[in-house]
mmCIF entry with sequence, helices, sheets and N, C-alpha, C, O atoms, coordinates in Angstrom:
data_MODEL
# 
_entry.id   MODEL 
# 
_entity.id                         1 
_entity.type                       polymer 
_entity.pdbx_number_of_molecules   1 
# 
_entity_poly.entity_id                      1 
_entity_poly.type                           'polypeptide(L)' 
_entity_poly.nstd_linkage                   no 
_entity_poly.nstd_monomer                   no 
_entity_poly.pdbx_seq_one_letter_code       
;(UNK)(UNK)(UNK)(UNK)(UNK)(UNK)(UNK)(UNK)(UNK)(UNK)(UNK)(UNK)(UNK)(UNK)(UNK)(UNK)
(UNK)(UNK)(UNK)(UNK)(UNK)(UNK)(UNK)(UNK)(UNK)(UNK)(UNK)(UNK)(UNK)(UNK)(UNK)(UNK)
(UNK)(UNK)(UNK)(UNK)(UNK)(UNK)(UNK)(UNK)(UNK)(UNK)(UNK)(UNK)(UNK)(UNK)(UNK)(UNK)
(UNK)(UNK)(UNK)
;
_entity_poly.pdbx_seq_one_letter_code_can   XXXXXXXXXXXXXXXXXXXXXXXXXXXXXXXXXXXXXXXXXXXXXXXXXXX 
_entity_poly.pdbx_strand_id                 A 
# 
loop_
_entity_poly_seq.entity_id 
_entity_poly_seq.num 
_entity_poly_seq.mon_id 
_entity_poly_seq.hetero 
1 1  UNK n 
1 2  UNK n 
1 3  UNK n 
1 4  UNK n 
1 5  UNK n 
1 6  UNK n 
1 7  UNK n 
1 8  UNK n 
1 9  UNK n 
1 10 UNK n 
1 11 UNK n 
1 12 UNK n 
1 13 UNK n 
1 14 UNK n 
1 15 UNK n 
1 16 UNK n 
1 17 UNK n 
1 18 UNK n 
1 19 UNK n 
1 20 UNK n 
1 21 UNK n 
1 22 UNK n 
1 23 UNK n 
1 24 UNK n 
1 25 UNK n 
1 26 UNK n 
1 27 UNK n 
1 28 UNK n 
1 29 UNK n 
1 30 UNK n 
1 31 UNK n 
1 32 UNK n 
1 33 UNK n 
1 34 UNK n 
1 35 UNK n 
1 36 UNK n 
1 37 UNK n 
1 38 UNK n 
1 39 UNK n 
1 40 UNK n 
1 41 UNK n 
1 42 UNK n 
1 43 UNK n 
1 44 UNK n 
1 45 UNK n 
1 46 UNK n 
1 47 UNK n 
1 48 UNK n 
1 49 UNK n 
1 50 UNK n 
1 51 UNK n 
# 
_struct_asym.id          A 
_struct_asym.entity_id   1 
# 
loop_
_struct_conf.conf_type_id 
_struct_conf.id 
_struct_conf.pdbx_PDB_helix_id 
_struct_conf.beg_label_comp_id 
_struct_conf.beg_label_asym_id 
_struct_conf.beg_label_seq_id 
_struct_conf.pdbx_beg_PDB_ins_code 
_struct_conf.end_label_comp_id 
_struct_conf.end_label_asym_id 
_struct_conf.end_label_seq_id 
_struct_conf.pdbx_end_PDB_ins_code 
_struct_conf.beg_auth_comp_id 
_struct_conf.beg_auth_asym_id 
_struct_conf.beg_auth_seq_id 
_struct_conf.end_auth_comp_id 
_struct_conf.end_auth_asym_id 
_struct_conf.end_auth_seq_id 
_struct_conf.pdbx_PDB_helix_class 
_struct_conf.details 
_struct_conf.pdbx_PDB_helix_length 
HELX_P HELX_P1 AA1 UNK A 13 ? UNK A 15 ? UNK A 13 UNK A 15 5 ? 3  
HELX_P HELX_P2 AA2 UNK A 18 ? UNK A 20 ? UNK A 18 UNK A 20 5 ? 3  
HELX_P HELX_P3 AA3 UNK A 32 ? UNK A 34 ? UNK A 32 UNK A 34 5 ? 3  
HELX_P HELX_P4 AA4 UNK A 40 ? UNK A 50 ? UNK A 40 UNK A 50 1 ? 11 
# 
_struct_conf_type.id          HELX_P 
_struct_conf_type.criteria    ? 
_struct_conf_type.reference   ? 
# 
loop_
_atom_site.group_PDB 
_atom_site.id 
_atom_site.type_symbol 
_atom_site.label_atom_id 
_atom_site.label_alt_id 
_atom_site.label_comp_id 
_atom_site.label_asym_id 
_atom_site.label_entity_id 
_atom_site.label_seq_id 
_atom_site.pdbx_PDB_ins_code 
_atom_site.Cartn_x 
_atom_site.Cartn_y 
_atom_site.Cartn_z 
_atom_site.occupancy 
_atom_site.B_iso_or_equiv 
_atom_site.pdbx_formal_charge 
_atom_site.auth_seq_id 
_atom_site.auth_comp_id 
_atom_site.auth_asym_id 
_atom_site.auth_atom_id 
_atom_site.pdbx_PDB_model_num 
ATOM 1   N N  . UNK A 1 1  ? 18.386  7.584   10.327  1.00 0.00 ? 1  UNK A N  1 
ATOM 2   C CA . UNK A 1 1  ? 18.394  6.491   9.372   1.00 0.00 ? 1  UNK A CA 1 
ATOM 3   C C  . UNK A 1 1  ? 16.988  5.891   9.307   1.00 0.00 ? 1  UNK A C  1 
ATOM 4   O O  . UNK A 1 1  ? 16.324  5.726   10.330  1.00 0.00 ? 1  UNK A O  1 
ATOM 5   N N  . UNK A 1 2  ? 16.552  5.573   8.106   1.00 0.00 ? 2  UNK A N  1 
ATOM 6   C CA . UNK A 1 2  ? 15.245  4.975   7.886   1.00 0.00 ? 2  UNK A CA 1 
ATOM 7   C C  . UNK A 1 2  ? 15.440  3.625   7.228   1.00 0.00 ? 2  UNK A C  1 
ATOM 8   O O  . UNK A 1 2  ? 16.156  3.507   6.233   1.00 0.00 ? 2  UNK A O  1 
ATOM 9   N N  . UNK A 1 3  ? 14.810  2.619   7.778   1.00 0.00 ? 3  UNK A N  1 
ATOM 10  C CA . UNK A 1 3  ? 14.843  1.285   7.187   1.00 0.00 ? 3  UNK A CA 1 
ATOM 11  C C  . UNK A 1 3  ? 13.426  0.879   6.817   1.00 0.00 ? 3  UNK A C  1 
ATOM 12  O O  . UNK A 1 3  ? 12.478  1.189   7.539   1.00 0.00 ? 3  UNK A O  1 
ATOM 13  N N  . UNK A 1 4  ? 13.282  0.194   5.706   1.00 0.00 ? 4  UNK A N  1 
ATOM 14  C CA . UNK A 1 4  ? 11.975  -0.301  5.296   1.00 0.00 ? 4  UNK A CA 1 
ATOM 15  C C  . UNK A 1 4  ? 12.056  -1.801  5.035   1.00 0.00 ? 4  UNK A C  1 
ATOM 16  O O  . UNK A 1 4  ? 13.120  -2.348  4.745   1.00 0.00 ? 4  UNK A O  1 
ATOM 17  N N  . UNK A 1 5  ? 10.915  -2.437  5.147   1.00 0.00 ? 5  UNK A N  1 
ATOM 18  C CA . UNK A 1 5  ? 10.821  -3.861  4.855   1.00 0.00 ? 5  UNK A CA 1 
ATOM 19  C C  . UNK A 1 5  ? 9.505   -4.093  4.133   1.00 0.00 ? 5  UNK A C  1 
ATOM 20  O O  . UNK A 1 5  ? 8.471   -3.554  4.527   1.00 0.00 ? 5  UNK A O  1 
ATOM 21  N N  . UNK A 1 6  ? 9.543   -4.883  3.092   1.00 0.00 ? 6  UNK A N  1 
ATOM 22  C CA . UNK A 1 6  ? 8.346   -5.152  2.306   1.00 0.00 ? 6  UNK A CA 1 
ATOM 23  C C  . UNK A 1 6  ? 8.176   -6.650  2.143   1.00 0.00 ? 6  UNK A C  1 
ATOM 24  O O  . UNK A 1 6  ? 8.952   -7.307  1.450   1.00 0.00 ? 6  UNK A O  1 
ATOM 25  N N  . UNK A 1 7  ? 7.158   -7.177  2.787   1.00 0.00 ? 7  UNK A N  1 
ATOM 26  C CA . UNK A 1 7  ? 6.842   -8.594  2.659   1.00 0.00 ? 7  UNK A CA 1 
ATOM 27  C C  . UNK A 1 7  ? 5.543   -8.812  1.890   1.00 0.00 ? 7  UNK A C  1 
ATOM 28  O O  . UNK A 1 7  ? 5.030   -9.929  1.827   1.00 0.00 ? 7  UNK A O  1 
ATOM 29  N N  . UNK A 1 8  ? 5.022   -7.749  1.314   1.00 0.00 ? 8  UNK A N  1 
ATOM 30  C CA . UNK A 1 8  ? 3.736   -7.835  0.626   1.00 0.00 ? 8  UNK A CA 1 
ATOM 31  C C  . UNK A 1 8  ? 3.846   -8.406  -0.768  1.00 0.00 ? 8  UNK A C  1 
ATOM 32  O O  . UNK A 1 8  ? 4.946   -8.653  -1.264  1.00 0.00 ? 8  UNK A O  1 
ATOM 33  N N  . UNK A 1 9  ? 2.696   -8.619  -1.406  1.00 0.00 ? 9  UNK A N  1 
ATOM 34  C CA . UNK A 1 9  ? 2.698   -9.141  -2.773  1.00 0.00 ? 9  UNK A CA 1 
ATOM 35  C C  . UNK A 1 9  ? 3.218   -8.089  -3.745  1.00 0.00 ? 9  UNK A C  1 
ATOM 36  O O  . UNK A 1 9  ? 3.050   -6.890  -3.524  1.00 0.00 ? 9  UNK A O  1 
ATOM 37  N N  . UNK A 1 10 ? 3.842   -8.542  -4.809  1.00 0.00 ? 10 UNK A N  1 
ATOM 38  C CA . UNK A 1 10 ? 4.350   -7.616  -5.825  1.00 0.00 ? 10 UNK A CA 1 
ATOM 39  C C  . UNK A 1 10 ? 3.187   -7.054  -6.627  1.00 0.00 ? 10 UNK A C  1 
ATOM 40  O O  . UNK A 1 10 ? 2.251   -7.776  -6.972  1.00 0.00 ? 10 UNK A O  1 
ATOM 41  N N  . UNK A 1 11 ? 3.255   -5.748  -6.924  1.00 0.00 ? 11 UNK A N  1 
ATOM 42  C CA . UNK A 1 11 ? 2.205   -5.102  -7.706  1.00 0.00 ? 11 UNK A CA 1 
ATOM 43  C C  . UNK A 1 11 ? 2.616   -5.057  -9.167  1.00 0.00 ? 11 UNK A C  1 
ATOM 44  O O  . UNK A 1 11 ? 3.785   -4.820  -9.471  1.00 0.00 ? 11 UNK A O  1 
ATOM 45  N N  . UNK A 1 12 ? 1.670   -5.282  -10.082 1.00 0.00 ? 12 UNK A N  1 
ATOM 46  C CA . UNK A 1 12 ? 1.993   -5.157  -11.508 1.00 0.00 ? 12 UNK A CA 1 
ATOM 47  C C  . UNK A 1 12 ? 2.231   -3.685  -11.845 1.00 0.00 ? 12 UNK A C  1 
ATOM 48  O O  . UNK A 1 12 ? 1.624   -2.817  -11.217 1.00 0.00 ? 12 UNK A O  1 
ATOM 49  N N  . UNK A 1 13 ? 3.087   -3.379  -12.808 1.00 0.00 ? 13 UNK A N  1 
ATOM 50  C CA . UNK A 1 13 ? 3.402   -1.981  -13.160 1.00 0.00 ? 13 UNK A CA 1 
ATOM 51  C C  . UNK A 1 13 ? 2.163   -1.135  -13.461 1.00 0.00 ? 13 UNK A C  1 
ATOM 52  O O  . UNK A 1 13 ? 2.123   0.043   -13.106 1.00 0.00 ? 13 UNK A O  1 
ATOM 53  N N  . UNK A 1 14 ? 1.157   -1.717  -14.108 1.00 0.00 ? 14 UNK A N  1 
ATOM 54  C CA . UNK A 1 14 ? -0.045  -0.948  -14.443 1.00 0.00 ? 14 UNK A CA 1 
ATOM 55  C C  . UNK A 1 14 ? -0.903  -0.638  -13.213 1.00 0.00 ? 14 UNK A C  1 
ATOM 56  O O  . UNK A 1 14 ? -1.820  0.178   -13.306 1.00 0.00 ? 14 UNK A O  1 
ATOM 57  N N  . UNK A 1 15 ? -0.634  -1.258  -12.083 1.00 0.00 ? 15 UNK A N  1 
ATOM 58  C CA . UNK A 1 15 ? -1.419  -1.019  -10.878 1.00 0.00 ? 15 UNK A CA 1 
ATOM 59  C C  . UNK A 1 15 ? -0.722  -0.155  -9.844  1.00 0.00 ? 15 UNK A C  1 
ATOM 60  O O  . UNK A 1 15 ? -1.245  0.036   -8.747  1.00 0.00 ? 15 UNK A O  1 
ATOM 61  N N  . UNK A 1 16 ? 0.462   0.374   -10.178 1.00 0.00 ? 16 UNK A N  1 
ATOM 62  C CA . UNK A 1 16 ? 1.214   1.137   -9.187  1.00 0.00 ? 16 UNK A CA 1 
ATOM 63  C C  . UNK A 1 16 ? 0.493   2.392   -8.724  1.00 0.00 ? 16 UNK A C  1 
ATOM 64  O O  . UNK A 1 16 ? 0.455   2.659   -7.523  1.00 0.00 ? 16 UNK A O  1 
ATOM 65  N N  . UNK A 1 17 ? -0.075  3.165   -9.627  1.00 0.00 ? 17 UNK A N  1 
ATOM 66  C CA . UNK A 1 17 ? -0.763  4.395   -9.228  1.00 0.00 ? 17 UNK A CA 1 
ATOM 67  C C  . UNK A 1 17 ? -1.990  4.085   -8.377  1.00 0.00 ? 17 UNK A C  1 
ATOM 68  O O  . UNK A 1 17 ? -2.281  4.804   -7.420  1.00 0.00 ? 17 UNK A O  1 
ATOM 69  N N  . UNK A 1 18 ? -2.694  3.041   -8.713  1.00 0.00 ? 18 UNK A N  1 
ATOM 70  C CA . UNK A 1 18 ? -3.887  2.659   -7.950  1.00 0.00 ? 18 UNK A CA 1 
ATOM 71  C C  . UNK A 1 18 ? -3.532  2.232   -6.525  1.00 0.00 ? 18 UNK A C  1 
ATOM 72  O O  . UNK A 1 18 ? -4.362  2.352   -5.623  1.00 0.00 ? 18 UNK A O  1 
ATOM 73  N N  . UNK A 1 19 ? -2.330  1.743   -6.313  1.00 0.00 ? 19 UNK A N  1 
ATOM 74  C CA . UNK A 1 19 ? -1.900  1.280   -4.997  1.00 0.00 ? 19 UNK A CA 1 
ATOM 75  C C  . UNK A 1 19 ? -1.906  2.398   -3.962  1.00 0.00 ? 19 UNK A C  1 
ATOM 76  O O  . UNK A 1 19 ? -1.910  2.121   -2.762  1.00 0.00 ? 19 UNK A O  1 
ATOM 77  N N  . UNK A 1 20 ? -1.907  3.656   -4.400  1.00 0.00 ? 20 UNK A N  1 
ATOM 78  C CA . UNK A 1 20 ? -1.920  4.790   -3.477  1.00 0.00 ? 20 UNK A CA 1 
ATOM 79  C C  . UNK A 1 20 ? -3.336  5.244   -3.130  1.00 0.00 ? 20 UNK A C  1 
ATOM 80  O O  . UNK A 1 20 ? -3.501  6.168   -2.333  1.00 0.00 ? 20 UNK A O  1 
ATOM 81  N N  . UNK A 1 21 ? -4.351  4.624   -3.702  1.00 0.00 ? 21 UNK A N  1 
ATOM 82  C CA . UNK A 1 21 ? -5.731  4.962   -3.369  1.00 0.00 ? 21 UNK A CA 1 
ATOM 83  C C  . UNK A 1 21 ? -6.091  4.365   -2.010  1.00 0.00 ? 21 UNK A C  1 
ATOM 84  O O  . UNK A 1 21 ? -5.703  3.235   -1.712  1.00 0.00 ? 21 UNK A O  1 
ATOM 85  N N  . UNK A 1 22 ? -6.828  5.110   -1.182  1.00 0.00 ? 22 UNK A N  1 
ATOM 86  C CA . UNK A 1 22 ? -7.241  4.557   0.113   1.00 0.00 ? 22 UNK A CA 1 
ATOM 87  C C  . UNK A 1 22 ? -8.058  3.280   -0.059  1.00 0.00 ? 22 UNK A C  1 
ATOM 88  O O  . UNK A 1 22 ? -8.906  3.188   -0.947  1.00 0.00 ? 22 UNK A O  1 
ATOM 89  N N  . UNK A 1 23 ? -7.801  2.321   0.781   1.00 0.00 ? 23 UNK A N  1 
ATOM 90  C CA . UNK A 1 23 ? -8.493  1.036   0.857   1.00 0.00 ? 23 UNK A CA 1 
ATOM 91  C C  . UNK A 1 23 ? -8.204  0.085   -0.296  1.00 0.00 ? 23 UNK A C  1 
ATOM 92  O O  . UNK A 1 23 ? -8.834  -0.968  -0.400  1.00 0.00 ? 23 UNK A O  1 
ATOM 93  N N  . UNK A 1 24 ? -7.260  0.441   -1.163  1.00 0.00 ? 24 UNK A N  1 
ATOM 94  C CA . UNK A 1 24 ? -6.856  -0.490  -2.225  1.00 0.00 ? 24 UNK A CA 1 
ATOM 95  C C  . UNK A 1 24 ? -5.926  -1.545  -1.625  1.00 0.00 ? 24 UNK A C  1 
ATOM 96  O O  . UNK A 1 24 ? -4.988  -1.218  -0.898  1.00 0.00 ? 24 UNK A O  1 
ATOM 97  N N  . UNK A 1 25 ? -6.194  -2.787  -1.932  1.00 0.00 ? 25 UNK A N  1 
ATOM 98  C CA . UNK A 1 25 ? -5.320  -3.881  -1.495  1.00 0.00 ? 25 UNK A CA 1 
ATOM 99  C C  . UNK A 1 25 ? -4.930  -4.694  -2.712  1.00 0.00 ? 25 UNK A C  1 
ATOM 100 O O  . UNK A 1 25 ? -5.790  -5.123  -3.481  1.00 0.00 ? 25 UNK A O  1 
ATOM 101 N N  . UNK A 1 26 ? -3.646  -4.905  -2.888  1.00 0.00 ? 26 UNK A N  1 
ATOM 102 C CA . UNK A 1 26 ? -3.158  -5.692  -4.015  1.00 0.00 ? 26 UNK A CA 1 
ATOM 103 C C  . UNK A 1 26 ? -3.445  -7.168  -3.861  1.00 0.00 ? 26 UNK A C  1 
ATOM 104 O O  . UNK A 1 26 ? -3.426  -7.916  -4.839  1.00 0.00 ? 26 UNK A O  1 
ATOM 105 N N  . UNK A 1 27 ? -3.711  -7.592  -2.637  1.00 0.00 ? 27 UNK A N  1 
ATOM 106 C CA . UNK A 1 27 ? -3.991  -8.996  -2.337  1.00 0.00 ? 27 UNK A CA 1 
ATOM 107 C C  . UNK A 1 27 ? -5.505  -9.186  -2.433  1.00 0.00 ? 27 UNK A C  1 
ATOM 108 O O  . UNK A 1 27 ? -6.234  -8.632  -1.610  1.00 0.00 ? 27 UNK A O  1 
ATOM 109 N N  . UNK A 1 28 ? -5.998  -9.943  -3.400  1.00 0.00 ? 28 UNK A N  1 
ATOM 110 C CA . UNK A 1 28 ? -7.426  -9.971  -3.709  1.00 0.00 ? 28 UNK A CA 1 
ATOM 111 C C  . UNK A 1 28 ? -8.331  -10.802 -2.790  1.00 0.00 ? 28 UNK A C  1 
ATOM 112 O O  . UNK A 1 28 ? -9.546  -10.803 -2.987  1.00 0.00 ? 28 UNK A O  1 
ATOM 113 N N  . UNK A 1 29 ? -7.794  -11.491 -1.820  1.00 0.00 ? 29 UNK A N  1 
ATOM 114 C CA . UNK A 1 29 ? -8.641  -12.386 -1.036  1.00 0.00 ? 29 UNK A CA 1 
ATOM 115 C C  . UNK A 1 29 ? -9.672  -11.643 -0.201  1.00 0.00 ? 29 UNK A C  1 
ATOM 116 O O  . UNK A 1 29 ? -10.740 -12.187 0.077   1.00 0.00 ? 29 UNK A O  1 
ATOM 117 N N  . UNK A 1 30 ? -9.377  -10.407 0.207   1.00 0.00 ? 30 UNK A N  1 
ATOM 118 C CA . UNK A 1 30 ? -10.301 -9.673  1.061   1.00 0.00 ? 30 UNK A CA 1 
ATOM 119 C C  . UNK A 1 30 ? -10.225 -10.115 2.515   1.00 0.00 ? 30 UNK A C  1 
ATOM 120 O O  . UNK A 1 30 ? -10.998 -9.640  3.347   1.00 0.00 ? 30 UNK A O  1 
ATOM 121 N N  . UNK A 1 31 ? -9.322  -11.002 2.823   1.00 0.00 ? 31 UNK A N  1 
ATOM 122 C CA . UNK A 1 31 ? -9.173  -11.524 4.175   1.00 0.00 ? 31 UNK A CA 1 
ATOM 123 C C  . UNK A 1 31 ? -8.161  -10.663 4.913   1.00 0.00 ? 31 UNK A C  1 
ATOM 124 O O  . UNK A 1 31 ? -6.983  -10.666 4.555   1.00 0.00 ? 31 UNK A O  1 
ATOM 125 N N  . UNK A 1 32 ? -8.585  -9.926  5.933   1.00 0.00 ? 32 UNK A N  1 
ATOM 126 C CA . UNK A 1 32 ? -7.723  -8.959  6.614   1.00 0.00 ? 32 UNK A CA 1 
ATOM 127 C C  . UNK A 1 32 ? -6.486  -9.573  7.245   1.00 0.00 ? 32 UNK A C  1 
ATOM 128 O O  . UNK A 1 32 ? -5.471  -8.888  7.369   1.00 0.00 ? 32 UNK A O  1 
ATOM 129 N N  . UNK A 1 33 ? -6.529  -10.820 7.643   1.00 0.00 ? 33 UNK A N  1 
ATOM 130 C CA . UNK A 1 33 ? -5.381  -11.443 8.288   1.00 0.00 ? 33 UNK A CA 1 
ATOM 131 C C  . UNK A 1 33 ? -4.186  -11.545 7.346   1.00 0.00 ? 33 UNK A C  1 
ATOM 132 O O  . UNK A 1 33 ? -3.059  -11.747 7.799   1.00 0.00 ? 33 UNK A O  1 
ATOM 133 N N  . UNK A 1 34 ? -4.419  -11.407 6.040   1.00 0.00 ? 34 UNK A N  1 
ATOM 134 C CA . UNK A 1 34 ? -3.314  -11.485 5.082   1.00 0.00 ? 34 UNK A CA 1 
ATOM 135 C C  . UNK A 1 34 ? -2.659  -10.134 4.844   1.00 0.00 ? 34 UNK A C  1 
ATOM 136 O O  . UNK A 1 34 ? -1.696  -10.053 4.082   1.00 0.00 ? 34 UNK A O  1 
ATOM 137 N N  . UNK A 1 35 ? -3.152  -9.073  5.470   1.00 0.00 ? 35 UNK A N  1 
ATOM 138 C CA . UNK A 1 35 ? -2.432  -7.820  5.313   1.00 0.00 ? 35 UNK A CA 1 
ATOM 139 C C  . UNK A 1 35 ? -3.212  -6.534  5.270   1.00 0.00 ? 35 UNK A C  1 
ATOM 140 O O  . UNK A 1 35 ? -3.408  -5.973  4.192   1.00 0.00 ? 35 UNK A O  1 
ATOM 141 N N  . UNK A 1 36 ? -3.659  -6.053  6.394   1.00 0.00 ? 36 UNK A N  1 
ATOM 142 C CA . UNK A 1 36 ? -4.178  -4.699  6.520   1.00 0.00 ? 36 UNK A CA 1 
ATOM 143 C C  . UNK A 1 36 ? -5.461  -4.413  5.781   1.00 0.00 ? 36 UNK A C  1 
ATOM 144 O O  . UNK A 1 36 ? -6.132  -5.306  5.264   1.00 0.00 ? 36 UNK A O  1 
ATOM 145 N N  . UNK A 1 37 ? -5.785  -3.093  5.749   1.00 0.00 ? 37 UNK A N  1 
ATOM 146 C CA . UNK A 1 37 ? -7.021  -2.661  5.108   1.00 0.00 ? 37 UNK A CA 1 
ATOM 147 C C  . UNK A 1 37 ? -6.775  -1.723  3.931   1.00 0.00 ? 37 UNK A C  1 
ATOM 148 O O  . UNK A 1 37 ? -7.723  -1.208  3.338   1.00 0.00 ? 37 UNK A O  1 
ATOM 149 N N  . UNK A 1 38 ? -5.515  -1.503  3.593   1.00 0.00 ? 38 UNK A N  1 
ATOM 150 C CA . UNK A 1 38 ? -5.205  -0.717  2.413   1.00 0.00 ? 38 UNK A CA 1 
ATOM 151 C C  . UNK A 1 38 ? -5.056  0.778   2.633   1.00 0.00 ? 38 UNK A C  1 
ATOM 152 O O  . UNK A 1 38 ? -5.336  1.560   1.724   1.00 0.00 ? 38 UNK A O  1 
ATOM 153 N N  . UNK A 1 39 ? -4.625  1.196   3.812   1.00 0.00 ? 39 UNK A N  1 
ATOM 154 C CA . UNK A 1 39 ? -4.440  2.620   4.062   1.00 0.00 ? 39 UNK A CA 1 
ATOM 155 C C  . UNK A 1 39 ? -2.975  3.042   4.127   1.00 0.00 ? 39 UNK A C  1 
ATOM 156 O O  . UNK A 1 39 ? -2.689  4.239   4.097   1.00 0.00 ? 39 UNK A O  1 
ATOM 157 N N  . UNK A 1 40 ? -2.053  2.111   4.212   1.00 0.00 ? 40 UNK A N  1 
ATOM 158 C CA . UNK A 1 40 ? -0.643  2.434   4.420   1.00 0.00 ? 40 UNK A CA 1 
ATOM 159 C C  . UNK A 1 40 ? -0.044  3.354   3.382   1.00 0.00 ? 40 UNK A C  1 
ATOM 160 O O  . UNK A 1 40 ? 0.477   4.413   3.732   1.00 0.00 ? 40 UNK A O  1 
ATOM 161 N N  . UNK A 1 41 ? -0.103  2.981   2.110   1.00 0.00 ? 41 UNK A N  1 
ATOM 162 C CA . UNK A 1 41 ? 0.517   3.800   1.071   1.00 0.00 ? 41 UNK A CA 1 
ATOM 163 C C  . UNK A 1 41 ? -0.210  5.129   0.878   1.00 0.00 ? 41 UNK A C  1 
ATOM 164 O O  . UNK A 1 41 ? 0.428   6.145   0.602   1.00 0.00 ? 41 UNK A O  1 
ATOM 165 N N  . UNK A 1 42 ? -1.532  5.136   1.018   1.00 0.00 ? 42 UNK A N  1 
ATOM 166 C CA . UNK A 1 42 ? -2.287  6.385   0.902   1.00 0.00 ? 42 UNK A CA 1 
ATOM 167 C C  . UNK A 1 42 ? -1.864  7.357   2.003   1.00 0.00 ? 42 UNK A C  1 
ATOM 168 O O  . UNK A 1 42 ? -1.698  8.550   1.749   1.00 0.00 ? 42 UNK A O  1 
ATOM 169 N N  . UNK A 1 43 ? -1.692  6.854   3.211   1.00 0.00 ? 43 UNK A N  1 
ATOM 170 C CA . UNK A 1 43 ? -1.272  7.686   4.335   1.00 0.00 ? 43 UNK A CA 1 
ATOM 171 C C  . UNK A 1 43 ? 0.151   8.215   4.125   1.00 0.00 ? 43 UNK A C  1 
ATOM 172 O O  . UNK A 1 43 ? 0.404   9.406   4.303   1.00 0.00 ? 43 UNK A O  1 
ATOM 173 N N  . UNK A 1 44 ? 1.060   7.346   3.755   1.00 0.00 ? 44 UNK A N  1 
ATOM 174 C CA . UNK A 1 44 ? 2.452   7.746   3.567   1.00 0.00 ? 44 UNK A CA 1 
ATOM 175 C C  . UNK A 1 44 ? 2.569   8.776   2.452   1.00 0.00 ? 44 UNK A C  1 
ATOM 176 O O  . UNK A 1 44 ? 3.321   9.743   2.580   1.00 0.00 ? 44 UNK A O  1 
ATOM 177 N N  . UNK A 1 45 ? 1.850   8.584   1.380   1.00 0.00 ? 45 UNK A N  1 
ATOM 178 C CA . UNK A 1 45 ? 1.920   9.539   0.269   1.00 0.00 ? 45 UNK A CA 1 
ATOM 179 C C  . UNK A 1 45 ? 1.408   10.903  0.707   1.00 0.00 ? 45 UNK A C  1 
ATOM 180 O O  . UNK A 1 45 ? 2.023   11.918  0.379   1.00 0.00 ? 45 UNK A O  1 
ATOM 181 N N  . UNK A 1 46 ? 0.299   10.957  1.439   1.00 0.00 ? 46 UNK A N  1 
ATOM 182 C CA . UNK A 1 46 ? -0.242  12.238  1.872   1.00 0.00 ? 46 UNK A CA 1 
ATOM 183 C C  . UNK A 1 46 ? 0.717   12.954  2.823   1.00 0.00 ? 46 UNK A C  1 
ATOM 184 O O  . UNK A 1 46 ? 0.848   14.176  2.751   1.00 0.00 ? 46 UNK A O  1 
ATOM 185 N N  . UNK A 1 47 ? 1.382   12.229  3.701   1.00 0.00 ? 47 UNK A N  1 
ATOM 186 C CA . UNK A 1 47 ? 2.373   12.838  4.599   1.00 0.00 ? 47 UNK A CA 1 
ATOM 187 C C  . UNK A 1 47 ? 3.554   13.378  3.789   1.00 0.00 ? 47 UNK A C  1 
ATOM 188 O O  . UNK A 1 47 ? 4.026   14.485  4.048   1.00 0.00 ? 47 UNK A O  1 
ATOM 189 N N  . UNK A 1 48 ? 4.027   12.613  2.824   1.00 0.00 ? 48 UNK A N  1 
ATOM 190 C CA . UNK A 1 48 ? 5.151   13.060  2.002   1.00 0.00 ? 48 UNK A CA 1 
ATOM 191 C C  . UNK A 1 48 ? 4.798   14.300  1.190   1.00 0.00 ? 48 UNK A C  1 
ATOM 192 O O  . UNK A 1 48 ? 5.633   15.193  1.041   1.00 0.00 ? 48 UNK A O  1 
ATOM 193 N N  . UNK A 1 49 ? 3.592   14.374  0.670   1.00 0.00 ? 49 UNK A N  1 
ATOM 194 C CA . UNK A 1 49 ? 3.165   15.533  -0.117  1.00 0.00 ? 49 UNK A CA 1 
ATOM 195 C C  . UNK A 1 49 ? 3.112   16.780  0.755   1.00 0.00 ? 49 UNK A C  1 
ATOM 196 O O  . UNK A 1 49 ? 3.507   17.860  0.316   1.00 0.00 ? 49 UNK A O  1 
ATOM 197 N N  . UNK A 1 50 ? 2.627   16.640  1.987   1.00 0.00 ? 50 UNK A N  1 
ATOM 198 C CA . UNK A 1 50 ? 2.536   17.784  2.900   1.00 0.00 ? 50 UNK A CA 1 
ATOM 199 C C  . UNK A 1 50 ? 3.923   18.329  3.233   1.00 0.00 ? 50 UNK A C  1 
ATOM 200 O O  . UNK A 1 50 ? 4.113   19.538  3.366   1.00 0.00 ? 50 UNK A O  1 
ATOM 201 N N  . UNK A 1 51 ? 4.875   17.429  3.362   1.00 0.00 ? 51 UNK A N  1 
ATOM 202 C CA . UNK A 1 51 ? 6.228   17.871  3.707   1.00 0.00 ? 51 UNK A CA 1 
ATOM 203 C C  . UNK A 1 51 ? 6.985   18.290  2.482   1.00 0.00 ? 51 UNK A C  1 
ATOM 204 O O  . UNK A 1 51 ? 8.144   18.692  2.581   1.00 0.00 ? 51 UNK A O  1 
# 
């Protein structure tokens, strides 16, 4: 069983594809304490493509 949780900011529909680019962050402040460095979705997508 896999469970997911998303507490991040909502992405606009036109920005969904860009969200998979490495280092892209939907949260514009640039302050790391608000949420990572933007590698999560890029990493997950690459793993899913390989499998």
